[in-house]
C-alpha positions, 0 to 999 in steps of 0.5 A: 150354908155357913161360913164355918172355917178359914183357910190357912191363907186367911181366906173364907171357906164355905162349910156346908151344914147338914142339919139344914138340908131340906128334906125335899128337893124343890126341883123338877126331878123324882125324889129319891126313893129308899132303894135310890138312898140305899144305892147311894150308900152303898156307892159311897162306902164302896168308894170310902173303903177303896180309897182308904185301902188304896192308901194303905196298899201304897204305904205298904208298897204294893200300889207304886207311883201314886194315886189320888184319893177321893175320900171326902168327896164320895157324895159328888160321885155317887150322887152325880152318876145315879141318874146316869144310863149306861149309854151316858158318858162320863169324862174325869181327872186324876182323882177319878176312882169315885166316878168310875166306881159310881159309874159301874166300873168293875172293882176287881179290875180297878184294884188290879190295875192300881196294882199294876196287874195284867187283870187290871181294867186297863191291863196293868198299864194305865194305873191309878190316873188313866182308869177307864172303861169304854164299854161303860162310856167311862172315857177316862180318868186323866192326868192332865188337869182340865183335859176332861173338859175337852174330851167331854165335849166331844163325847157330847158332840158324838151323842148329839150327832148319833141323834140320841138322848144321851148326855154326860158329865165332865168332872174337873176340879177347881184348878182345872176351872183356870186352865184355858180349856175350860173357857173354850169347852164351855164356850163351844158347848154353849154354842152347839147346845151340847148335852154335857154337865160340866161338874167342877168339884171344888175341893178348895185347894189345886194341889196346896193353893187355895181356891181364893188365891187362884180363882177371880170372882169368888166361885166357878159356878158364877162363870156360867153367865158369860156363856149364857147357861145355868150355873150354881153352886151346890153342897157337894157333900150332900149326895142327894142335892148333887143327885137333884142338880145333876138330874135337872141339868141332864134333863135340860141336856137330854131336851136339847137345852144345852149344858149346865155348870155345877160347882159342888163344895167339897173337901178331900180328907187327905193330902193332894196324893197318897204320897202325902208330901205336900205339908202345912198348907191346911190348918188342923182346925180347918181339917177338923171342922170339915171331918166333922162334915164327913159326907158318909156321917151325914148320909147315915144320919139322913137315913136314920132320920128319914128312911129308918135305917138304923146304925146295925143296918148301916153298919151291914152295908159298911161290911158289904163294901169292906168285903167287896174291896177285901175280895179286889185285893185278894184277886189282885195279889194273885195276878200277874203283871204284864210283860214288855212284849205285850205292850206294843199292840196296845199302841196302834189299833190294827191296820188294814191293807187297802186295795192297790190304788188305780193308775192316776188316769187322765183327769187333772185336778190341783192339790187343793182340790184333791184334798177337798174331794177326799173330805167329801167322799169320805163324808158322803161314804160314812155317816160318822165323818165330819170336819171341824175347824176355824172358817171352814164353812161357808168360806172354805178355810184361809186357803179355800181347801173346804170351799163348797163343802159347808154348802153341800154337807151343811152345818152338822157335817162342816162344823165352823168352830170358834178360834179355840184350837184347844177344844177343837183338837180335845173334842175331835179326840173325844168324839173319835174315842166315842165312835166318830171319825172327826177331821180336825183342821189346823188352820195354819199348821204353827198354831198346832202348839195350841193343841199339843195336849190333845194330840200328844197326851190324849190322842196319841196315848188313849189306846195305849193307856186304856190296855188297847181297848180303845180306838182313836180314829181321828185326823189333824190336817192343815198347812205347814211350811214356808215359801209365801212370805208369812214370816216366822210364826206361820211358816214352820215345819213342824213334823219331827215334833210328831213323828217322834211319838209313838201312837201317832202316825204322820203323812205328808203327801206331795201330789194331788194323786198322793193327797187324795189317796193317803188322806181317804186311808188317813180318815178310814184308819183307827188311829190318830193321823197328823196329815201335813199339807203344804202352802206351796202345793196349794198353789201348784197346778193340776195333775192326773188323780182318779175320780172315784174314792181310793186309799194308799197304803199308810207307810208306803214310800214312792219312787218318784224317779228311778236313779243309779248314782244318789238316793234323794229322800225329799218331802213335801214341797221338796220333792217337787225341787229334788226333781227339778234338781235331778233333771239338771243332774241327769244333763251332767250325767249324775243319775238321781233316784227321788223318793217321796216317804209320803209317810213320816211315821211309820218310815218305809225303810225297806224302800230307803235301804233297797235305794241306797244298796243300789246307789250307794249315796243318799241325801235326805231333804226337808224343809224343817231345821237341820238340827233335831229333824227327821232327816236325821232319824232317816240317816241314822236308821240308813246307816245302821241297815246299809252302812257295807253298802254306803260310799259316803255318809248319808247327808242332810239338807234342811232350812237355815237355822233361824225363824223364818224371815218375812223378806221374800229374797231371804226367805228363799235363801233360808229354805233348800232350793233346787240348786243347793239340792243339785250343787250338794249331790255334785259335791257328794258324787265328786268327792266319791269320784276323787276318793276312789 
């Protein structure tokens, strides 16, 4: 390669020179045949025409929003995907049209998707940045920079767990190489020798920021050495060189030797997106020199020189690609748009109703033991279930919840990870999308802040963005809440964040019996579940739990104590405090009904409303802060549905509006207490009596 151009910022850009391309591969892979070369040409021409017409349709107002063209980068998509099998996977980024086409996605469906039509590959609701086809193991273009790497690690883990020799490619841009997930993903894939190729499409700009201003060290491929894996920079405008490098890396992956990092130097012909609103960051001279090295021009020259494909034959290939794209556009124009009612069944996979759970029986175990037993019995009953997380084996985690499981099931089912919350959650989502049922442990729930993208932008939305064609059966579980003096960054109650998100299920059991039944239901569910366990409940005593596996239906609250004067809805550790307050109030002649929602999304509003229609008063108690807490949502819905039965406004209790203090007396004062619940109920009842 030669350095023939300079960026607008003055840094050097490496420009590939086609005439210096070697005639033979010098790699341990098959030489491409004439049919292979024609296949590369057809794919690249198809991609170029698709991207060109997409930009034109955007400017004509047919395609809305935006799209990100891969014109100029076709050699990477075509060359990298040529050696892939149908059973191999790809994950890609917002500039992913070319990868999807090269992996075999239906072009009619892709064009309809970009036009927002009902016949789109994702039903017209995913759009350009989310084009995917899970049946072809195209696990999604993705609007989040770097997300492809975490999802790809999960897909590679699933392939390895199946015992197959399938492998795949995680495509990402040079901008994605500076995200934390890049380092977490490469590290974990290297440690576990996962069958994945990390392919960086270095088009020299992250939006408008030049590569050399954003990436230390001079190259992305050079970072492979830090993880003990092969890494190389190649000419990304030569589809044969891309094919050869990827073929070699895939062979290594299939042989169980682990990942490879490839950096392909290329150049996008257009702006960051078809909107073309980022101006002045590239010089005309730079653009011209790269356009002179157009990968299609180079391929046409190579076909003519080495394979006797003359200009007329190449023109016929161009016409064939053009006709295919125009046909797709014509078909898209005739399709209807999706309607609002069609959206709702795309959010969650259908949820089955399990058999009624058994009576608790006489065997007593603790909350911790109940969670452990649910995990163990789920693993025993389903080969696709596994647990991954920090320190889960062999020590059993910070609170000993998984103690003994590593010895029983081994490292393939109880997977000890680095401290890398981003790739733990991202890989769990990718594995779930690939047919596994992962349980991702969050060591302390406050650390979920590192996991927000995979949970909120990936797990919760993937089924919807893929038009309801995918399931994401993943459980994110771990301890939250205060009470054991772990201070401000280890004691928060964050359930409202997740209960706000369509596509997520949020469960919060307060007893060993509920914990086992709901966790088994969560693991068997085809939707992403956030499963909350409270640290104080780990310290509680034993209570009856059946030994046999069972499930508790998701979305059903439980009345822990019947009453007639006031309804108290309490969550997690607050349930025990509400029951204690109810005992105290009963001696004063106040009858309290205590309800444990157990499920925070969905809420069992029928149960709440029936109770309030009986008692006419309601107090919601949770440990989270009152402002923006889930109690506000419960209060609002109860008021909307049972206003005529209320004798007073629905009230809420939560922790004081401060971070959790370390001092033990202050921690107790900040959190709602049994005495505080009792005092609030007294005031509510006495005020009502006085008003009467």
